C-alpha distance (Angstrom), angle and dihedral (degrees) to the residues before:
residue distance angle dihedral
D1 . . .
K2 3.83 . .
D3 3.82 90.6 .
N4 3.81 88.4 67.6
I5 3.83 95.2 58.6
I6 3.81 123.7 100.2
F7 3.82 122.3 -166.0
D8 3.81 117.1 -153.1
L9 3.81 111.7 -161.2
C10 3.82 95.0 169.7
K11 3.77 99.0 84.5
V12 3.81 115.2 134.4
P13 3.83 116.1 -142.5
R14 3.80 120.1 -117.3
Q15 3.80 96.2 179.5
S16 3.81 118.7 73.1
Y17 3.82 94.3 -135.5
Y18 3.82 92.8 69.7
T19 3.80 108.9 97.0
G20 3.77 106.5 171.6
I21 3.76 144.3 -0.8
L22 3.78 120.1 5.9
I23 3.77 123.1 -162.4
N24 3.77 138.4 -162.7
C25 3.77 120.7 -175.7
Y26 3.79 121.8 -157.5
S27 3.76 136.4 -172.6
Y28 3.78 120.9 -139.5
Y29 3.80 83.1 -119.8
S30 3.81 97.6 55.0
A31 3.80 131.2 58.9
Q32 3.80 88.2 -166.0
P33 3.82 121.6 71.6
I34 3.79 116.7 -94.2
L35 3.82 91.1 -163.3
S36 3.80 133.4 19.4
G37 3.77 135.9 172.4
G38 3.74 146.9 119.7
R39 3.77 151.7 -178.5
Y40 3.83 115.5 -48.0
D41 3.81 106.5 178.8
N42 3.82 94.4 156.5
L43 3.79 100.5 36.0
L44 3.79 96.8 90.5
N45 3.82 90.5 52.6
Y46 3.82 85.0 79.7
F47 3.82 86.6 64.3
D48 3.84 96.5 45.7
N49 3.78 92.1 -103.2
N50 3.81 114.8 114.2
V51 3.81 103.4 -161.4
P52 3.81 131.5 128.7
S53 3.77 114.5 -113.0
I54 3.76 146.0 175.2
G55 3.76 128.3 -159.9
F56 3.76 144.7 172.5
V57 3.78 141.1 -174.2
Y58 3.78 133.3 -148.0
H59 3.80 112.2 -135.0
L60 3.80 95.1 -140.7
N61 3.81 96.1 -170.5
N62 3.81 89.3 55.8
V63 3.82 91.6 44.8
M64 3.80 91.7 51.5
N65 3.81 92.5 46.1
A66 3.81 90.4 50.3
I67 3.81 91.5 50.0
T68 3.81 90.6 50.8
K69 3.82 92.2 49.2
E70 3.80 91.7 46.8
R71 3.81 91.5 52.1
E72 3.80 91.2 48.0
A73 3.82 90.5 50.3
N74 3.80 92.0 50.5
D75 3.82 96.6 47.7
């Protein structure tokens, strides 16, 4: 349910290749992020390809755990 999603745009980068916004996305049913990502304008320079980029990853274990907890809460 989209009403149970929280976007955190206040993440501070620890890696030097981040160049802009960072994001973590949480479910009300997970203390761990279910999605994370950010802006990586300089990352591809390491691979001889100077292009701006953005990327994200779903943390499937956290997604599945959140779904299980949500179902248990609604039963």
